[in-house]
C-alpha positions as CSV (number, residue, x, y, z in Angstrom):
1,X,12.6,22.8,15.1
2,X,9.3,23.5,13.2
3,X,8.2,27.1,13.2
4,X,4.7,28.0,14.5
5,X,3.7,28.6,10.9
6,X,4.8,25.1,9.9
7,X,3.0,23.5,12.8
8,X,-0.2,25.4,12.2
9,X,-0.3,24.7,8.5
10,X,0.5,21.0,9.2
11,X,-2.4,20.9,11.7
12,X,-4.7,22.5,9.2
13,X,-3.7,19.9,6.5
14,X,-4.3,16.9,9.0
15,X,-7.7,18.4,10.1
16,X,-8.9,18.7,6.4
17,X,-8.2,15.0,6.0
18,X,-9.8,13.7,9.2
19,X,-13.0,15.0,10.9
20,X,-12.1,13.3,14.2
21,X,-8.4,14.1,14.7
22,X,-9.1,17.5,16.2
23,X,-12.8,16.9,16.8
24,X,-14.9,18.2,19.7
25,X,-17.2,15.2,19.2
26,X,-15.4,11.8,18.9
27,X,-16.9,8.5,17.9
28,X,-16.9,5.9,20.7
29,X,-15.5,2.4,20.2
30,X,-18.9,1.0,19.4
31,X,-21.5,-0.3,19.4
32,X,-20.2,-2.5,16.7
33,X,-22.2,-4.1,14.0
34,X,-25.1,-2.6,12.2
35,X,-26.8,-2.9,8.8
36,X,-24.5,-4.1,5.9
37,X,-26.2,-3.8,2.5
38,X,-23.4,-4.8,0.1
39,X,-19.9,-6.2,-0.3
40,X,-17.1,-5.8,-2.8
41,X,-14.0,-7.9,-3.0
42,X,-10.6,-7.4,-4.7
43,X,-7.6,-9.6,-3.7
44,X,-7.4,-9.7,0.0
45,X,-9.5,-6.5,0.5
46,X,-13.1,-6.8,1.3
47,X,-15.3,-3.7,1.4
48,X,-18.7,-3.5,3.3
49,X,-21.2,-0.8,2.6
50,X,-24.0,0.1,4.9
51,X,-25.5,2.9,6.9
52,X,-22.2,4.1,8.3
53,X,-20.3,4.3,5.0
54,X,-17.8,2.0,3.6
55,X,-15.6,-0.2,5.7
56,X,-12.4,-2.1,4.7
57,X,-10.9,-5.2,6.0
58,X,-7.6,-6.5,4.8
59,X,-7.5,-9.6,7.1
60,X,-10.7,-11.6,6.4
61,X,-12.9,-9.6,8.7
62,X,-10.7,-9.8,11.8
63,X,-11.0,-6.0,12.0
64,X,-12.4,-3.2,9.9
65,X,-11.4,0.5,9.2
66,X,-13.5,3.4,8.0
67,X,-11.1,5.5,5.8
68,X,-13.8,8.1,5.1
69,X,-17.4,8.5,4.1
70,X,-18.5,9.1,0.4
71,X,-20.1,12.5,1.2
72,X,-23.8,13.2,0.3
73,X,-24.3,9.6,-0.7
74,X,-26.7,8.7,2.2
75,X,-26.8,5.0,3.0
76,X,-24.4,3.0,0.8
77,X,-26.6,0.5,-1.2
78,X,-24.1,-0.8,-3.8
79,X,-20.3,-1.3,-4.3
80,X,-18.3,-2.3,-7.3
81,X,-14.6,-2.7,-7.6
82,X,-12.2,-3.3,-10.5
83,X,-8.5,-3.0,-9.9
84,X,-8.0,0.2,-7.9
85,X,-11.3,1.6,-8.8
86,X,-14.0,1.4,-6.0
87,X,-17.4,2.8,-6.8
88,X,-20.2,3.4,-4.3
89,X,-23.9,4.1,-5.0
90,X,-26.3,5.4,-2.4
91,X,-29.8,6.4,-1.6
92,X,-29.3,10.1,-1.9
93,X,-28.9,10.2,-5.5
94,X,-25.3,10.0,-6.3
95,X,-22.3,7.8,-7.3
96,X,-18.7,8.2,-5.9
97,X,-15.3,6.8,-6.9
98,X,-12.3,6.0,-4.8
99,X,-8.9,5.0,-6.1
100,X,-7.2,4.7,-2.8
101,X,-9.3,2.0,-1.1
102,X,-11.9,4.4,0.3
103,X,-9.6,7.1,1.8
104,X,-10.9,9.8,-0.5
105,X,-14.0,9.9,-2.8
106,X,-14.6,11.7,-6.0
107,X,-18.2,12.6,-7.4
108,X,-18.8,10.6,-10.6
109,X,-22.4,12.0,-11.5
110,X,-22.1,13.6,-14.9
111,X,-25.2,12.4,-16.8
112,X,-26.8,10.7,-13.8
113,X,-30.2,11.9,-12.5
114,X,-30.9,12.3,-8.7
115,X,-31.9,8.8,-7.9
116,X,-31.3,5.7,-5.6
117,X,-28.4,3.7,-7.0
118,X,-28.9,0.2,-5.6
119,X,-26.7,-1.7,-8.1
120,X,-23.2,-1.2,-9.5
121,X,-21.3,-3.7,-11.7
122,X,-18.2,-3.7,-14.1
123,X,-18.9,-5.7,-17.3
124,X,-16.7,-5.8,-20.4
125,X,-14.7,-2.8,-19.5
126,X,-17.8,-0.7,-18.7
127,X,-19.4,0.2,-15.4
128,X,-23.2,0.0,-15.1
129,X,-25.4,1.7,-12.5
130,X,-28.9,0.5,-11.6
131,X,-31.3,2.9,-10.2
132,X,-35.0,3.8,-9.8
133,X,-34.5,5.7,-13.0
134,X,-33.3,2.6,-14.9
135,X,-29.8,1.6,-16.1
136,X,-26.9,4.0,-16.9
137,X,-23.6,3.0,-18.5
138,X,-20.1,4.6,-18.4
139,X,-17.4,3.7,-20.8
140,X,-14.9,6.1,-19.2
141,X,-14.7,5.0,-15.6
142,X,-17.6,7.1,-14.5
143,X,-16.6,10.4,-16.1
144,X,-19.8,10.5,-18.0
145,X,-22.9,8.3,-17.9
146,X,-25.6,7.6,-20.5
147,X,-29.0,6.0,-20.0
148,X,-29.3,2.6,-21.6
149,X,-33.0,1.7,-21.1
150,X,-34.1,0.5,-24.5
151,X,-36.5,-2.4,-24.0
152,X,-36.9,-1.7,-20.2
153,X,-40.3,-0.6,-18.9
154,X,-40.7,3.1,-18.0
155,X,-40.1,4.0,-14.4
156,X,-38.3,0.7,-13.8
157,X,-36.2,0.3,-10.6
158,X,-33.1,-1.8,-11.2
159,X,-31.6,-3.2,-8.0
160,X,-29.2,-5.9,-9.1
161,X,-26.9,-7.0,-11.9
162,X,-25.6,-10.4,-13.1
163,X,-23.6,-11.6,-15.9
164,X,-22.6,-14.8,-17.9
165,X,-19.9,-14.3,-20.4
166,X,-21.1,-11.4,-22.7
167,X,-24.7,-11.4,-21.4
168,X,-25.6,-8.9,-18.7
169,X,-28.7,-9.3,-16.5
170,X,-30.8,-6.5,-14.8
171,X,-32.9,-7.5,-11.8
172,X,-35.7,-5.2,-11.1
173,X,-38.1,-4.4,-8.2
174,X,-41.5,-6.0,-9.1
175,X,-40.8,-6.4,-12.8
176,X,-38.6,-9.5,-13.0
177,X,-35.3,-10.0,-15.0
178,X,-34.2,-8.4,-18.2
179,X,-31.1,-9.3,-20.2
180,X,-28.8,-7.6,-22.8
181,X,-26.5,-9.3,-25.3
182,X,-25.0,-6.0,-26.6
183,X,-23.5,-4.4,-23.5
184,X,-26.7,-2.7,-22.3
185,X,-27.6,-1.0,-25.6
186,X,-30.9,-2.8,-25.6
187,X,-32.7,-5.2,-23.2
188,X,-34.9,-8.3,-23.8
189,X,-37.6,-9.7,-21.6
190,X,-37.3,-13.1,-19.9
191,X,-39.8,-15.7,-18.6
192,X,-39.4,-14.1,-15.1
193,X,-41.4,-11.0,-15.6
194,X,-42.5,-10.2,-12.1
195,X,-41.2,-10.3,-8.6
196,X,-38.4,-8.3,-6.9
197,X,-34.9,-9.5,-7.9
198,X,-32.2,-8.8,-5.4
199,X,-29.0,-10.8,-6.5
200,X,-27.4,-13.2,-9.0
201,X,-24.8,-15.8,-9.1
202,X,-23.7,-18.4,-11.6
203,X,-22.3,-22.0,-11.2
204,X,-21.1,-23.2,-14.6
205,X,-24.1,-23.1,-16.9
206,X,-26.6,-22.5,-14.0
207,X,-27.7,-19.0,-13.3
208,X,-29.5,-18.2,-10.0
209,X,-31.5,-15.3,-9.0
210,X,-32.4,-14.4,-5.4
211,X,-35.9,-12.8,-5.4
212,X,-38.7,-11.9,-2.9
213,X,-40.5,-15.1,-3.9
214,X,-37.4,-17.3,-3.4
215,X,-34.5,-18.5,-5.6
216,X,-35.0,-19.0,-9.4
217,X,-32.7,-21.0,-11.7
218,X,-31.9,-20.8,-15.4
219,X,-29.9,-23.2,-17.6
220,X,-30.4,-21.3,-20.9
221,X,-28.5,-18.1,-20.2
222,X,-31.4,-16.5,-18.5
223,X,-34.1,-16.8,-21.2
224,X,-36.3,-18.9,-19.1
225,X,-36.4,-19.5,-15.3
226,X,-37.8,-22.1,-13.0
227,X,-38.5,-21.8,-9.2
228,X,-35.6,-23.4,-7.3
229,X,-37.0,-22.8,-4.0
230,X,-39.8,-25.3,-3.7
231,X,-38.4,-26.6,-0.4
232,X,-40.4,-25.3,2.6
233,X,-37.1,-24.8,4.4
234,X,-36.4,-21.8,2.2
235,X,-38.8,-19.1,3.0
236,X,-39.7,-16.1,0.7
237,X,-37.8,-12.8,1.0
238,X,-34.4,-13.9,-0.3
239,X,-31.9,-11.0,-0.6
240,X,-28.7,-12.6,-1.7
241,X,-27.4,-15.6,-3.4
242,X,-23.8,-16.8,-3.8
243,X,-21.7,-20.0,-4.1
244,X,-18.4,-21.7,-3.0
245,X,-17.6,-24.3,-5.6
246,X,-20.8,-26.0,-6.4
247,X,-22.4,-25.3,-3.1
248,X,-25.1,-22.6,-3.3
249,X,-26.1,-20.2,-0.5
250,X,-29.3,-18.1,-0.2
251,X,-29.6,-15.3,2.3
252,X,-32.9,-14.0,3.6
253,X,-34.3,-14.6,7.1
254,X,-31.1,-16.5,7.8
255,X,-28.7,-18.5,5.5
256,X,-29.7,-21.6,3.6
257,X,-27.5,-24.0,1.8
258,X,-28.0,-26.2,-1.3
259,X,-25.7,-28.9,-2.7
260,X,-27.9,-29.9,-5.6
261,X,-28.1,-26.7,-7.6
262,X,-31.1,-25.3,-5.6
263,X,-33.3,-28.4,-5.7
264,X,-33.4,-28.6,-1.9
265,X,-32.2,-26.4,0.9
266,X,-31.0,-26.7,4.5
267,X,-30.9,-23.9,7.1
268,X,-27.3,-23.2,8.3
269,X,-27.7,-20.6,11.1
270,X,-25.7,-21.8,14.1
271,X,-24.6,-18.7,16.1
272,X,-26.3,-16.5,13.5
273,X,-28.9,-14.1,15.0
274,X,-32.4,-14.1,13.5
275,X,-31.7,-11.1,11.2
276,X,-32.1,-10.4,7.5
277,X,-29.1,-11.4,5.5
278,X,-28.7,-8.7,2.9
279,X,-25.4,-9.6,1.1
280,X,-22.7,-12.2,0.7
281,X,-19.0,-12.1,-0.1
282,X,-16.5,-15.0,-0.8
283,X,-12.8,-15.0,-0.3
284,X,-11.4,-18.4,-0.8
285,X,-13.4,-20.7,1.4
286,X,-14.5,-17.9,3.7
287,X,-18.2,-16.8,3.5
288,X,-19.2,-13.5,4.7
289,X,-22.8,-12.5,5.5
290,X,-23.9,-8.9,5.8
291,X,-27.0,-8.6,8.0
292,X,-29.7,-6.1,8.8
293,X,-28.4,-5.0,12.2
294,X,-25.9,-7.5,13.4
295,X,-23.1,-6.5,11.1
296,X,-20.9,-9.0,9.4
297,X,-20.7,-12.8,10.2
298,X,-18.1,-15.1,8.9
299,X,-18.2,-18.9,8.2
300,X,-15.1,-20.9,7.4
301,X,-16.9,-24.2,7.0
302,X,-19.7,-23.6,4.4
303,X,-22.1,-22.2,6.9
304,X,-21.9,-24.9,9.5
305,X,-21.0,-22.3,12.1
306,X,-20.8,-18.5,12.1
307,X,-18.9,-16.0,14.2
308,X,-19.2,-12.2,14.4
309,X,-16.5,-10.3,12.3
310,X,-17.4,-6.7,13.6
311,X,-14.3,-5.4,15.3
312,X,-14.1,-1.7,14.2
313,X,-17.3,-2.0,12.1
314,X,-19.1,0.9,14.0
315,X,-22.1,1.0,11.5
316,X,-25.0,0.9,14.0
317,X,-28.0,3.0,14.5
318,X,-28.7,4.0,18.1
319,X,-32.0,5.6,18.6
320,X,-32.4,5.1,22.4
321,X,-30.2,5.4,25.6
322,X,-30.5,4.8,29.2
323,X,-28.3,5.4,32.3
324,X,-28.1,3.4,35.4
325,X,-25.3,4.3,37.8
326,X,-22.1,4.0,35.7
327,X,-23.9,1.9,33.1
328,X,-24.7,3.4,29.7
329,X,-27.1,1.4,27.6
330,X,-27.6,1.9,23.9
331,X,-29.8,0.2,21.4
332,X,-31.3,0.6,17.9
333,X,-34.1,-0.7,15.8
334,X,-31.7,-2.5,13.3
335,X,-29.2,-3.8,15.9
336,X,-28.9,-7.2,17.4
337,X,-29.7,-6.3,21.1
338,X,-28.8,-3.9,23.8
339,X,-25.2,-2.8,24.3
340,X,-23.7,-1.7,27.6
341,X,-20.6,0.4,28.4
342,X,-19.2,1.0,31.9
343,X,-16.4,3.4,30.7
344,X,-18.1,6.2,28.8
345,X,-18.1,4.3,25.4
346,X,-14.5,3.1,25.4
347,X,-15.7,-0.5,25.4
348,X,-19.2,-2.0,24.7
349,X,-20.6,-5.4,25.4
350,X,-23.7,-6.9,23.8
351,X,-26.4,-8.6,26.0
352,X,-29.3,-10.3,24.2
353,X,-29.8,-13.6,25.9
354,X,-33.6,-14.2,26.0
355,X,-34.1,-11.0,24.0
356,X,-36.2,-12.6,21.3
357,X,-36.9,-9.3,19.5
358,X,-33.8,-7.2,18.9
359,X,-35.7,-4.2,17.2
360,X,-35.3,-1.9,20.3
361,X,-37.4,1.2,20.2
362,X,-36.9,2.4,23.8
363,X,-35.0,1.8,27.1
364,X,-36.0,2.8,30.7
365,X,-34.6,2.1,34.2
366,X,-36.7,1.6,37.2
367,X,-34.7,0.7,40.3
368,X,-32.6,-2.2,39.4
369,X,-34.7,-3.2,36.4
370,X,-33.8,-2.3,32.9
371,X,-36.7,-2.3,30.4
372,X,-36.6,-2.5,26.6
373,X,-39.5,-1.7,24.4
374,X,-39.6,-3.4,21.0
375,X,-41.3,-3.0,17.6
376,X,-43.1,-5.7,15.6
377,X,-41.4,-6.8,12.4
378,X,-42.7,-9.8,10.4
379,X,-44.9,-10.9,13.2
380,X,-42.0,-11.2,15.7
381,X,-42.8,-11.4,19.4
382,X,-42.7,-7.9,20.6
383,X,-43.7,-5.7,23.5
384,X,-41.5,-5.1,26.6
385,X,-38.5,-7.2,27.9
386,X,-36.9,-6.8,31.4
387,X,-33.3,-7.3,32.6
388,X,-32.4,-7.5,36.2
389,X,-28.6,-8.0,35.6
390,X,-27.8,-4.9,33.5
391,X,-28.7,-6.4,30.2
392,X,-26.9,-9.7,30.4
393,X,-30.2,-11.6,30.1
394,X,-33.8,-10.7,29.5
395,X,-37.4,-11.9,30.2
396,X,-40.6,-11.1,28.3
397,X,-43.0,-9.1,30.5
398,X,-46.0,-8.7,28.2
399,X,-49.0,-9.9,30.2
400,X,-51.8,-7.5,29.6
401,X,-50.2,-6.1,26.4
402,X,-51.8,-6.8,23.0
403,X,-50.1,-9.4,20.8
404,X,-47.6,-8.0,18.3
405,X,-47.6,-4.7,20.3
406,X,-45.4,-1.9,18.9
407,X,-43.9,-0.2,22.0
408,X,-42.6,3.2,20.7
409,X,-41.8,4.7,24.2
410,X,-41.2,3.9,27.9
411,X,-41.4,6.2,31.0
412,X,-41.1,5.9,34.7
413,X,-42.8,7.7,37.6
414,X,-41.7,6.5,41.0
415,X,-42.5,2.6,40.8
416,X,-44.9,3.0,37.9
417,X,-43.8,2.0,34.3
418,X,-45.6,3.3,31.3
419,X,-45.5,2.0,27.7
420,X,-46.7,4.2,24.8
421,X,-47.6,2.1,21.8
422,X,-48.4,2.5,18.1
423,X,-52.1,2.0,17.7
424,X,-52.9,0.7,21.2
425,X,-52.4,3.7,23.5
426,X,-50.7,3.8,26.8
427,X,-50.3,1.0,29.3
428,X,-49.4,1.1,33.0
429,X,-47.5,-1.4,35.1
430,X,-47.5,-0.8,38.9
431,X,-45.1,-3.7,39.8
432,X,-42.1,-3.3,37.5
433,X,-43.6,-5.3,34.5
434,X,-44.2,-8.6,36.4
435,X,-46.7,-11.0,34.9
436,X,-50.3,-9.8,34.5
437,X,-49.3,-6.2,35.3
438,X,-50.1,-4.1,32.3
439,X,-53.4,-2.1,32.2
440,X,-54.6,0.1,29.3
441,X,-54.9,3.8,30.5
442,X,-56.4,5.6,27.6
443,X,-59.4,7.6,29.0
444,X,-59.5,11.0,27.3
445,X,-57.0,10.1,24.5
446,X,-58.3,10.9,21.0
447,X,-55.6,8.9,19.3
448,X,-54.0,5.7,20.3
449,X,-50.7,6.3,18.4
450,X,-48.4,7.4,21.0
451,X,-45.0,8.5,19.7
452,X,-43.2,9.7,22.9
453,X,-43.8,10.0,26.7
454,X,-42.3,12.6,29.0
455,X,-42.3,13.1,32.8
456,X,-42.1,16.2,34.9
457,X,-42.7,15.4,38.5
458,X,-45.9,13.5,38.8
459,X,-47.2,14.9,35.4
460,X,-47.1,12.4,32.5
461,X,-47.1,13.8,28.9
462,X,-48.0,11.8,25.8
463,X,-46.7,13.2,22.4
464,X,-48.5,12.1,19.2
465,X,-47.9,12.4,15.5
466,X,-50.7,14.7,14.4
467,X,-52.8,15.4,17.6
468,X,-50.2,17.1,19.7
469,X,-49.7,16.5,23.5
470,X,-51.9,15.0,26.1
471,X,-51.4,15.4,29.9
472,X,-52.2,13.0,32.8
473,X,-51.8,14.1,36.4
474,X,-53.1,10.8,37.8
475,X,-50.9,8.1,36.3
476,X,-52.8,7.8,33.1
477,X,-56.3,7.4,34.6
478,X,-57.4,10.5,32.6
479,X,-55.9,12.5,29.8
480,X,-56.4,16.1,28.7
481,X,-55.1,17.8,25.5
482,X,-52.6,20.6,26.2
483,X,-51.8,22.2,22.8
484,X,-52.4,25.9,23.4
485,X,-49.7,27.6,21.4
486,X,-48.3,24.3,20.0
487,X,-48.5,25.1,16.3
488,X,-47.0,21.9,15.2
489,X,-48.8,18.8,16.5
490,X,-46.2,16.2,15.4
491,X,-44.3,15.5,18.6
492,X,-41.1,13.5,18.6
493,X,-39.4,14.1,22.0
494,X,-39.7,15.6,25.5
495,X,-37.0,16.9,27.8
496,X,-37.5,18.5,31.2
497,X,-35.3,21.0,33.2
498,X,-36.8,22.0,36.5
499,X,-40.1,23.5,35.7
500,X,-39.3,23.9,32.0
501,X,-40.7,21.4,29.6
502,X,-39.2,21.3,26.1
503,X,-40.7,19.4,23.2
504,X,-39.1,18.7,19.8
505,X,-41.4,18.5,16.8
506,X,-41.4,17.2,13.3
507,X,-41.1,20.4,11.3
508,X,-41.9,23.1,13.9
509,X,-38.6,23.1,15.9
510,X,-38.6,23.3,19.7
511,X,-41.4,24.5,22.0
512,X,-41.2,25.4,25.7
513,X,-43.8,25.3,28.4
514,X,-43.1,26.8,31.9
515,X,-46.6,26.0,33.3
516,X,-46.9,22.2,33.0
517,X,-48.3,22.3,29.4
518,X,-50.9,24.9,29.9
519,X,-49.3,26.9,27.1
520,X,-46.4,26.4,24.7
521,X,-44.0,29.0,23.2
522,X,-41.8,28.4,20.2
523,X,-38.1,28.8,21.1
524,X,-36.3,28.7,17.7
525,X,-34.1,31.7,17.4
526,X,-31.0,30.6,15.7
527,X,-32.4,27.1,15.3
528,X,-32.1,26.6,11.5
529,X,-33.4,23.1,11.6
530,X,-37.1,22.2,12.3
531,X,-37.2,18.4,12.4
532,X,-36.1,17.7,16.0
533,X,-35.6,14.1,16.7
534,X,-33.8,14.2,20.1
535,X,-33.3,16.5,23.1
536,X,-31.2,16.4,26.2
537,X,-30.8,18.8,29.2
538,X,-27.8,19.5,31.5
539,X,-28.6,22.2,34.1
540,X,-29.6,25.2,32.0
541,X,-28.1,24.0,28.8
542,X,-30.3,22.1,26.2
543,X,-29.2,20.2,23.2
544,X,-31.3,19.5,20.2
545,X,-30.6,16.8,17.5
546,X,-31.5,17.1,13.9
547,X,-33.5,14.4,12.2
548,X,-32.1,14.6,8.7
549,X,-28.6,14.6,7.1
550,X,-28.4,18.1,5.8
551,X,-27.4,21.2,7.9
552,X,-26.1,21.2,11.4
553,X,-26.9,18.1,13.4
554,X,-26.8,19.4,17.0
555,X,-27.7,22.8,18.4
556,X,-27.1,24.1,21.9
557,X,-28.9,26.7,23.9
558,X,-27.5,28.0,27.2
559,X,-30.6,30.2,28.0
560,X,-33.5,27.7,27.9
561,X,-34.0,27.9,24.2
562,X,-34.0,31.7,23.8
563,X,-31.1,31.4,21.4
564,X,-29.5,28.5,19.7
565,X,-26.0,27.9,18.2
566,X,-24.8,25.0,15.9
567,X,-22.8,22.5,17.9
568,X,-21.5,19.9,15.4
569,X,-17.7,20.3,15.3
570,X,-16.2,16.9,14.7
571,X,-19.4,15.1,13.9
572,X,-19.3,13.2,10.6
573,X,-21.2,15.3,8.1
574,X,-24.1,12.9,7.5
575,X,-24.8,12.0,11.1
576,X,-28.6,12.0,11.6
577,X,-29.0,12.3,15.4
578,X,-31.5,9.9,16.7
579,X,-30.9,10.2,20.4
580,X,-29.1,12.3,23.0
581,X,-28.3,11.7,26.7
582,X,-26.3,13.5,29.3
583,X,-24.3,11.9,32.1
584,X,-22.4,13.6,34.9
585,X,-19.3,14.1,32.6
586,X,-20.3,13.6,28.9
587,X,-23.0,14.2,26.4
588,X,-23.7,11.2,24.0
589,X,-25.3,11.2,20.7
590,X,-26.8,8.2,19.0
591,X,-26.8,8.3,15.2
592,X,-28.4,6.7,12.2
593,X,-25.7,4.4,11.1
594,X,-22.5,5.8,12.6
595,X,-22.8,4.6,16.1
596,X,-22.4,6.6,19.4
597,X,-20.5,9.8,19.6
598,X,-19.5,11.7,22.7
599,X,-18.1,14.9,24.1
600,X,-17.0,15.9,27.7
601,X,-19.3,18.5,29.2
602,X,-16.3,20.3,30.6
603,X,-15.3,21.2,27.0
604,X,-18.7,22.4,25.9
605,X,-20.9,23.5,28.8
606,X,-19.6,26.5,30.6
607,X,-22.1,26.0,33.5
608,X,-20.4,22.7,34.5
609,X,-17.8,23.6,37.0
610,X,-15.5,21.5,39.1
611,X,-17.0,20.3,42.3
612,X,-13.7,20.7,44.0
613,X,-12.5,24.0,45.8
614,X,-8.9,22.9,45.5
615,X,-6.5,24.9,43.2
616,X,-5.7,23.3,39.9
617,X,-3.0,20.6,39.9
618,X,-1.9,21.2,36.3
619,X,-1.9,23.6,33.4
620,X,-4.8,23.2,31.1
621,X,-6.7,25.2,28.5
622,X,-10.4,24.3,27.6
623,X,-12.0,24.4,24.3
624,X,-13.4,27.8,23.6
625,X,-17.2,28.1,24.1
626,X,-19.3,28.6,22.0
627,X,-17.6,27.0,19.0
628,X,-18.4,27.6,16.3
629,X,-18.8,31.2,17.4
630,X,-20.0,34.6,16.0
631,X,-18.4,36.9,16.9
632,X,-17.6,36.4,20.7
633,X,-16.3,33.3,22.4
634,X,-14.8,32.6,25.8
635,X,-11.6,30.6,26.7
636,X,-11.0,29.1,30.1
637,X,-7.6,28.1,31.4
638,X,-6.0,26.8,34.6
639,X,-2.6,27.7,36.2
640,X,-1.2,25.5,39.0
641,X,1.6,27.9,40.0
642,X,2.7,31.4,39.7
643,X,3.6,31.8,36.0
644,X,4.0,34.2,33.1
645,X,1.1,33.4,30.8
646,X,0.9,34.3,27.1
647,X,-2.3,33.6,25.1
648,X,-2.4,34.5,21.4
649,X,-4.7,33.9,18.5
650,X,-3.4,33.0,15.0
651,X,-5.0,32.6,11.7
652,X,-4.6,29.4,9.6
653,X,-1.4,30.6,8.0
654,X,0.2,31.4,11.4
655,X,-0.2,35.1,11.4
656,X,-0.8,36.6,14.9
657,X,-4.3,38.1,15.1
658,X,-4.4,39.2,18.7
659,X,-2.5,38.9,22.0
660,X,-5.2,38.1,24.7
661,X,-3.0,37.6,27.8
662,X,0.7,38.6,28.4
663,X,1.2,38.8,32.1
664,X,2.1,37.0,35.3
665,X,-0.8,35.0,36.8
666,X,-1.3,33.6,40.3
667,X,-2.5,30.0,40.8
668,X,-6.1,29.7,39.7
669,X,-8.7,29.2,36.9
670,X,-9.4,32.1,34.6
671,X,-11.7,32.9,31.7
672,X,-11.1,35.4,28.9
673,X,-13.1,36.6,26.0
674,X,-12.2,36.9,22.4
675,X,-14.1,39.1,20.0
676,X,-13.8,38.1,16.4
677,X,-15.6,41.2,15.0
678,X,-13.9,42.3,11.7
679,X,-12.6,38.8,11.0
680,X,-13.8,36.6,8.2
681,X,-15.3,33.1,8.7
682,X,-12.8,30.4,9.0
683,X,-10.4,28.3,11.2
684,X,-8.3,30.2,13.8
685,X,-5.9,28.8,16.6
686,X,-5.3,30.0,20.0
687,X,-2.2,29.1,22.0
688,X,-1.4,29.1,25.8
689,X,2.3,29.3,26.6
690,X,4.2,29.5,29.9
691,X,7.8,28.8,30.8
692,X,7.0,25.0,31.1
693,X,3.8,24.4,29.2
694,X,2.4,25.1,25.7
695,X,-1.0,24.1,24.2
696,X,-2.7,25.1,21.0
697,X,-6.4,24.6,20.1
698,X,-8.6,25.3,17.1
699,X,-11.7,27.4,16.9
700,X,-14.2,28.3,14.2
701,X,-15.6,31.6,13.4
702,X,-18.9,31.1,11.6
703,X,-20.9,34.0,10.4
């Protein structure tokens, strides 16, 4: 039998390798999909990089796994693989190497400046990194890098690489294509000296470049280029180009195919949503397309038909939530519709029939109606959509709204639905968004850029980016500025608890009003973050989500904002929190690129008590609260029968720190306090033991 020391050390080792195994926050099983920027293929392994990290599939996209995230890399923009060496480049300035298929990552940055690394490639035994600081080359597998920019313009941004035999090509943003015949030591200009160049592929002596202006073709090793996208069926804005045999594919606003080396093109988009295609990968005759929100799609017949290949690819951004009964709805700007879960995130289904714009900015429920506000991208139909069947199908309800209207936020007061827009102010519908129902209600507003709406009783608040908060007490007929004490006028989010109104700001933290906005007070003690993107309230507990990747991501206050404590344990360390929502049993966090995370309120909110007066039916020990703590925390446990109870605290090496309980206890629920004064910061364990039950949990002392 293992000793306690062995068990605790084993637990510590396992925890160090997985943020989720013992996590207080856990990632839900979706939504699946999201933005995929790049692929890399080696043998039967295909890697996909995006907002949520690097994903691996070993079975042609049937399912994906996320071994780990290459820390501090930001969004993964580029991948390159050679043998067992997998490199990832990101938009937070660094390059990482994995030699175990993405399970662990090693920094490989010596000689690299802090830049965005949008291109990586292996060529002739060397690895090249393209960035907004030019090209860098490593001859020793990334241990050291040297700038190789001779012949390139100053301040050039290199976003793609291509190669034919010994010639390597650098595609730039806005400056065309450069080529090197000496392994990057120097670069020569080509006839394509302008436009953004995103991708290369070669078929025999033909070299193709995907650019913002279409596809270009070269037959003389890249010295000169001709436009190969004269066909009107191939629109501008091509991100990716690849081939299977002599069949050429271009990805932009959909997928296009050419069987005559780019002289003519045909759209091949059956079952492919109208999303940007950012990347291609080919394994045999299987063609994978990485999209800007819908994840990965697979075609096994040269693009004639596409199917989703997203199982396990939890790579989504979720910037808005809504609850209706037992239905949790989640959506994001870069996803392919609205997702619904009826079982706390264990299973998600996508509903987008009739939803002609999938850039969802906001959700709201009014009776049996679910509304989605959308943003306008590339002159898409936007505005508000309505579903009367829990998101299965949608109708546009935009009569009275301006054309191409960006709806940033939705709010409900009784049967009235309000839409806050970017540049057009606030609109009111008094009949659940039916036709001809929207009316502008902007009297008194000094700006028409409405970022967020909040409701407290019959009071409607409008938050702006730069002019603070406006209040209407008559359903938007008139507005009055209410900024007394609000020292930061960039307002992101509202949350209401009884008569307390909280507002999260962009750089000023959280403010509280207890008098309907007449005055505001900063409530930031312990709140080490100031860019608050999301807020949620459960009874007297308020949660705040951080906008950026650095620092703690979620904070909790149990006293109406008087004090805040970090509340991240278990969250992936780069999870920008875009949205928060509380149900009866859980708190959910929507992130920028890593989907939805959740945590039971029973584990984290001490004010949530069982509604039953019955004695406990089984032994249990809750997670200590708060956690992390400094220096005092509380532990709640339940005893279903008369028992001798022993609760002890141990350090990470298994040494006993303190015995908290060692006595006979009657049936009931108890709470004890542990004081960590005199202990150093770190991981500790507490164990409940009876004659028939034993349970151990982890807690973190953070000074």
